[in-house]
C-alpha positions as CSV (number, residue, x, y, z in Angstrom):
1,X,-1.3,-10.2,18.8
2,X,-2.8,-9.3,15.5
3,X,-0.7,-9.1,12.3
4,X,-1.0,-5.8,10.6
5,X,0.1,-4.5,7.2
6,X,1.2,-1.1,5.9
7,X,1.0,-1.0,2.1
8,X,1.3,1.2,-0.9
9,X,-0.9,1.1,-3.9
10,X,-0.4,2.9,-7.2
11,X,-2.0,3.1,-10.6
12,X,-0.8,1.5,-13.9
13,X,1.5,4.4,-14.7
14,X,2.9,4.7,-11.1
15,X,1.9,8.4,-11.0
16,X,-0.1,8.4,-7.8
17,X,0.7,6.7,-4.4
18,X,-1.6,5.7,-1.6
19,X,-0.4,4.5,1.8
20,X,-2.7,2.4,3.9
21,X,-2.9,0.1,6.9
22,X,-5.0,-3.0,7.4
23,X,-5.2,-6.3,9.3
24,X,-6.2,-8.2,6.2
25,X,-4.0,-7.4,3.2
26,X,-5.7,-9.8,0.8
27,X,-9.2,-8.4,1.5
28,X,-8.0,-4.8,1.4
29,X,-6.2,-5.2,-1.9
30,X,-9.2,-6.9,-3.4
31,X,-11.4,-4.0,-2.3
32,X,-9.0,-1.5,-3.9
33,X,-8.7,-3.5,-7.2
34,X,-12.5,-3.7,-7.4
35,X,-13.3,-0.2,-6.4
36,X,-15.7,-1.5,-3.7
37,X,-15.5,1.9,-1.8
38,X,-15.7,5.4,-3.2
39,X,-12.6,7.5,-2.4
40,X,-9.1,8.3,-3.3
41,X,-8.0,4.9,-4.6
42,X,-11.1,4.4,-6.7
43,X,-10.9,7.9,-8.1
44,X,-7.3,7.5,-9.2
45,X,-7.5,3.7,-10.2
46,X,-4.9,2.7,-7.6
47,X,-5.1,-1.1,-8.3
48,X,-1.5,-2.1,-8.1
49,X,0.1,-3.2,-4.8
50,X,3.8,-2.2,-5.0
51,X,4.9,-2.4,-1.3
52,X,3.8,-3.9,2.0
53,X,5.3,-4.4,5.4
54,X,4.2,-6.7,8.2
55,X,3.8,-5.7,11.8
56,X,3.0,-7.7,14.9
57,X,1.0,-4.9,16.6
58,X,-1.5,-2.3,15.6
59,X,0.3,0.7,17.2
60,X,3.6,0.1,15.3
61,X,1.7,-0.3,12.0
62,X,-0.3,2.9,12.5
63,X,2.9,4.8,13.5
64,X,4.6,3.6,10.3
65,X,1.6,4.5,8.1
66,X,1.5,8.0,9.6
67,X,5.2,8.4,9.0
68,X,5.0,7.3,5.4
69,X,2.0,9.5,4.7
70,X,4.1,12.5,5.8
71,X,7.2,11.5,3.7
72,X,8.0,13.1,0.4
73,X,7.2,11.0,-2.7
74,X,11.0,10.4,-3.3
75,X,11.3,8.7,0.1
76,X,8.3,6.4,-0.8
77,X,9.8,5.7,-4.2
78,X,13.1,4.6,-2.7
79,X,11.3,2.4,-0.2
80,X,9.3,0.7,-3.0
81,X,12.3,0.4,-5.3
82,X,14.4,-1.3,-2.6
83,X,11.9,-4.1,-2.1
84,X,10.3,-4.1,-5.6
85,X,12.7,-2.6,-8.1
86,X,10.4,-3.2,-11.1
87,X,7.3,-1.9,-9.3
88,X,5.5,-5.2,-10.1
89,X,2.0,-5.8,-8.7
90,X,2.8,-7.8,-5.6
91,X,-0.8,-9.0,-5.4
92,X,-0.2,-11.1,-8.5
93,X,1.4,-13.7,-6.1
94,X,-1.7,-13.9,-3.9
């Protein structure tokens, strides 16, 4: 089994959210923070990890990611606030 992560990144003002999935959370957050790839997260400076969830299999993680991407922003905000009420950058603990 491979550990997988579903995560949410935001910008400094918490105005834009990005949901992603990866098998290496540390590497992926580093890539986002350093804008190593052009795209949505680089365009909107989404450098703050505010939520992540761990999965033991790829299919469950992908299903969760797809679900969260379809959710309204309020649902994502509640999910983040439940685990991370201050919306701190969780990658500071890496």
